[in-house]
LOKOLTOR-710713 format. One record per residue (C-alpha): residue in one letter; x, y negated, z negated. Coordinates in steps of 0.5 Angstrom, whole numbers, padded with zeros to 4 digits, always signed. Example, Ala and Ser with C-alpha at 12.3 -4.5 7.8 and 13.67 -1.06 7.14 Angstrom:
A+0025+0009-0016 S+0027+0002-0014 
//
This chain:
M+0173-0189-0139 A+0169-0185-0135 T+0161-0184-0137 P+0158-0178-0135 A+0151-0179-0132 T+0146-0175-0136 T+0147-0170-0142 G+0142-0165-0144 S+0134-0166-0145 Y+0137-0172-0150 D+0139-0176-0144 E+0134-0174-0140 A+0128-0176-0145 L+0132-0183-0146 E+0131-0184-0139 R+0124-0183-0139 F+0123-0187-0145 H+0127-0193-0142 R+0121-0193-0137 T+0117-0196-0143 G+0117-0202-0147 P+0119-0202-0154 E+0112-0204-0157 F+0106-0201-0155 D+0098-0204-0157 G+0102-0211-0158 Y+0106-0210-0164 L+0108-0202-0166 S+0115-0200-0164 N+0116-0195-0160 H+0119-0189-0164 G+0121-0184-0158 P+0129-0186-0157 M+0129-0185-0165 V+0126-0179-0166 I+0129-0175-0160 E+0136-0177-0162 A+0135-0174-0170 L+0131-0168-0166 S+0138-0167-0162 R+0143-0168-0167 R+0139-0163-0172 G+0139-0158-0167 R+0132-0158-0164 S+0133-0160-0157 A+0129-0155-0155 V+0123-0159-0157 V+0124-0165-0155 H+0121-0166-0148 R+0115-0163-0151 W+0115-0168-0157 T+0116-0173-0151 D+0111-0172-0147 R+0106-0173-0152 Y+0109-0179-0154 L+0109-0182-0148 Q+0102-0182-0147 R+0101-0188-0152 L+0106-0193-0149 D+0106-0198-0145 E+0110-0201-0138 P+0117-0204-0140 P+0116-0212-0140 L+0119-0215-0134 A+0125-0220-0135 T+0123-0227-0133 W+0128-0232-0135 A+0135-0230-0136 I+0138-0231-0143 G+0146-0233-0143 D+0149-0239-0148 D+0142-0241-0150 W+0141-0234-0152 R+0139-0237-0160 G+0134-0240-0157 A+0131-0234-0155 L+0132-0230-0162 G+0126-0227-0165 D+0122-0229-0159 P+0118-0222-0157 T+0116-0225-0150 R+0123-0225-0148 A+0124-0218-0150 G+0125-0216-0142 D+0129-0222-0141 W+0134-0219-0147 I+0133-0212-0144 A+0136-0215-0138 F+0142-0218-0142 F+0144-0213-0146 T+0144-0208-0140 R+0149-0213-0136 E+0153-0213-0142 V+0154-0206-0143 A+0155-0205-0136 Q+0161-0211-0136 A+0164-0209-0143 P+0165-0203-0147 W+0160-0201-0151 L+0164-0202-0158 D+0166-0209-0156 V+0159-0211-0155 L+0156-0208-0161 G+0162-0211-0165 V+0160-0219-0162 W+0153-0218-0163 W+0152-0214-0170 P+0154-0220-0174 R+0149-0224-0170 L+0144-0220-0171 L+0145-0218-0178 P+0142-0224-0181 G+0135-0222-0178 I+0135-0215-0180 A+0128-0215-0182 A+0126-0215-0174 G+0121-0210-0172 A+0120-0209-0179 P+0126-0207-0179 H+0126-0202-0173 G+0131-0206-0170 V+0137-0204-0173 I+0134-0197-0174 R+0134-0197-0167 V+0141-0199-0166 G+0143-0194-0172 H+0140-0188-0168 A+0143-0191-0161 V+0150-0192-0164 R+0150-0185-0167 G+0148-0181-0160 V+0153-0186-0156 R+0158-0185-0161 E+0157-0177-0160 V+0158-0177-0153 E+0159-0183-0148 T+0153-0182-0143 A+0150-0187-0138 P+0143-0187-0141 R+0146-0187-0148 V+0149-0193-0147 V+0143-0196-0144 E+0140-0194-0150 L+0145-0198-0154 A+0142-0204-0149 H+0135-0203-0150 A+0136-0202-0158 L+0140-0209-0159 A+0135-0212-0154 Y+0129-0210-0159 W+0133-0212-0165 A+0134-0219-0162 A+0127-0220-0159 R+0124-0219-0166 W+0129-0222-0170 Q+0127-0224-0177 A+0131-0228-0182 L+0131-0225-0188 P+0135-0227-0195 I+0142-0224-0195 V+0143-0222-0203 H+0150-0221-0205 P+0150-0216-0210 T+0155-0217-0216 G+0152-0213-0222 S+0153-0206-0225 A+0146-0203-0224 R+0144-0197-0221 A+0139-0198-0214 S+0134-0193-0217 A+0133-0198-0223 L+0133-0203-0219 L+0127-0201-0214 A+0123-0198-0220 A+0123-0206-0223 V+0124-0210-0216 P+0119-0217-0216 R+0113-0215-0212 V+0111-0221-0207 A+0105-0225-0209 V+0100-0223-0204 Q+0100-0215-0202 T+0096-0215-0196 G+0097-0216-0189 G+0103-0214-0185 I+0110-0214-0186 R+0112-0220-0183 K+0107-0224-0187 R+0109-0220-0193 L+0117-0222-0192 T+0116-0230-0192 Q+0113-0229-0199 L+0120-0227-0201 G+0123-0234-0202 D+0117-0236-0207 T+0118-0229-0211 T+0121-0231-0217 G+0127-0226-0219 W+0127-0223-0213 D+0134-0225-0211 T+0137-0225-0218 H+0134-0218-0219 A+0137-0215-0213 A+0143-0218-0214 R+0144-0214-0220 L+0146-0208-0216 A+0153-0205-0217 A+0157-0207-0210 P+0163-0205-0207 T+0169-0209-0207 S+0173-0208-0202 A+0171-0204-0194 V+0174-0198-0196 E+0168-0197-0201 V+0163-0199-0197 P+0160-0193-0194 A+0160-0189-0201 A+0156-0195-0204 L+0152-0195-0198 D+0149-0188-0199 A+0147-0189-0206 P+0141-0194-0204 V+0139-0189-0199 D+0139-0184-0204 A+0135-0187-0209 T+0130-0189-0204 V+0129-0182-0201 E+0128-0180-0209 A+0123-0186-0210 Y+0120-0185-0204 P+0115-0180-0207 I+0113-0184-0213 W+0112-0190-0209 A+0110-0189-0202 H+0102-0189-0204 G+0104-0197-0204 G+0105-0196-0197 P+0106-0190-0194 T+0109-0192-0187 T+0113-0198-0188 L+0116-0196-0194 V+0120-0191-0190 H+0124-0197-0188 A+0127-0197-0194 A+0131-0191-0194 T+0132-0191-0185 A+0134-0198-0185 P+0140-0197-0190 N+0141-0190-0187 A+0142-0194-0180 V+0147-0199-0182 A+0151-0193-0185 A+0150-0189-0178 V+0153-0195-0174 L+0159-0197-0180 P+0164-0193-0176 S+0163-0196-0170 L+0165-0203-0173 P+0171-0207-0175 P+0172-0206-0183 T+0171-0213-0183 L+0164-0213-0182 W+0163-0208-0187 L+0161-0211-0193 G+0157-0216-0190 S+0153-0210-0188 F+0152-0207-0194 D+0149-0213-0197 A+0144-0214-0191 A+0142-0207-0191 W+0140-0207-0199 S+0137-0213-0198 A+0132-0210-0193 T+0131-0205-0198 A+0130-0210-0204 A+0125-0213-0200 V+0121-0208-0196 F+0120-0206-0203 A+0118-0212-0206 A+0113-0212-0201 Y+0110-0205-0202 R+0112-0202-0208 P+0105-0201-0212 A+0104-0204-0219 A+0105-0197-0222 P+0108-0190-0220 R+0104-0184-0218 P+0108-0178-0216 V+0104-0175-0210 H+0108-0169-0209 T+0113-0164-0212 D+0114-0159-0207 T+0121-0158-0204 G+0123-0151-0200 T+0129-0151-0196 P+0131-0156-0191 E+0130-0152-0185 D+0123-0151-0188 V+0122-0159-0189 L+0124-0160-0182 D+0120-0155-0179 R+0114-0158-0183 A+0116-0165-0180 L+0116-0162-0173 A+0109-0159-0174 H+0106-0165-0176 G+0109-0169-0171 G+0109-0176-0173 E+0115-0181-0171 H+0115-0183-0178 V+0115-0177-0182 I+0121-0174-0177 K+0125-0180-0179 L+0124-0180-0186 T+0126-0172-0186 D+0132-0174-0182 T+0134-0179-0187 A+0132-0175-0192 L+0136-0169-0190 D+0142-0173-0190 S+0141-0175-0197 H+0140-0168-0199 G+0146-0166-0196 R+0150-0171-0200 T+0147-0170-0207 R+0143-0162-0206 S+0138-0166-0210 P+0131-0163-0209 A+0128-0169-0210 A+0130-0171-0203 L+0126-0165-0200 T+0120-0168-0203 A+0119-0174-0199 T+0117-0170-0193 P+0111-0167-0196 T+0109-0173-0199 A+0109-0177-0192 I+0106-0172-0190 D+0100-0171-0195 L+0100-0179-0194 D+0100-0178-0186 A+0105-0184-0186 
//
């Protein structure tokens, strides 16, 4: 299949972001490619370059490739110092094989490390896949390579729960056992999950799909529940709790590009990520921060006026949820994130 060079402002901005690194200031994730995909898909291409101009000022140079990755790739998983090597590796992979084939090989390899980058690795892949599936262009294929590389470089194992219950996600999130030490970064907090009594059995009570065909609808449920829970629990970690919703939404975005044989495992990993982030950041008591809603267009306008990368990405997921449920509660996520400056 012929791959066009570029198509519009989204592709042009991707090329600009590919001249930067996947992180900046030591460990902060480069959200640029994720945000501009959301803006483009939401019909806001006119603001893509203006937003990019501002965001690029914060970013670092791309990491150098120093040691080629090959059959020894397992030893390089989760090593952020090899980010440049992973970018070079995946750029070669997508140049030599169709991107769908590369994704199909590497998705199950990376999925056990869904916590990578808190968990921006899988989120960036979700946006990249959605973009390249819409129109296959050279910058979008390269973006998938960068996204997979970031996931691999920040790969962090997470206990994967296999739900077998009948409970609703909303009920489980409100009572998920919390990690003992609610301080420090997410990597430190997630390492406590193995010692958090009842976390795995609690999360396993979720009503789960029993066949691949049920997975897309089943995955919508925890996304919707998390979006609606955000205004109640966000004060525990306004920025990080965004990812409890955007990570499973990213997995949902990738499903159509995966073999159905990988869907059930993807559901388990997505829910595990949501339950893990809630365990790490859910505060002791709920506290509704905002009750205002407005129309979907109003909410998107407010997110753009704020300009924050997490606010825009949460809004993107919240609008997906509202489109399914028509629940006014889904539209309170954005004003909450703005109030708390997520």
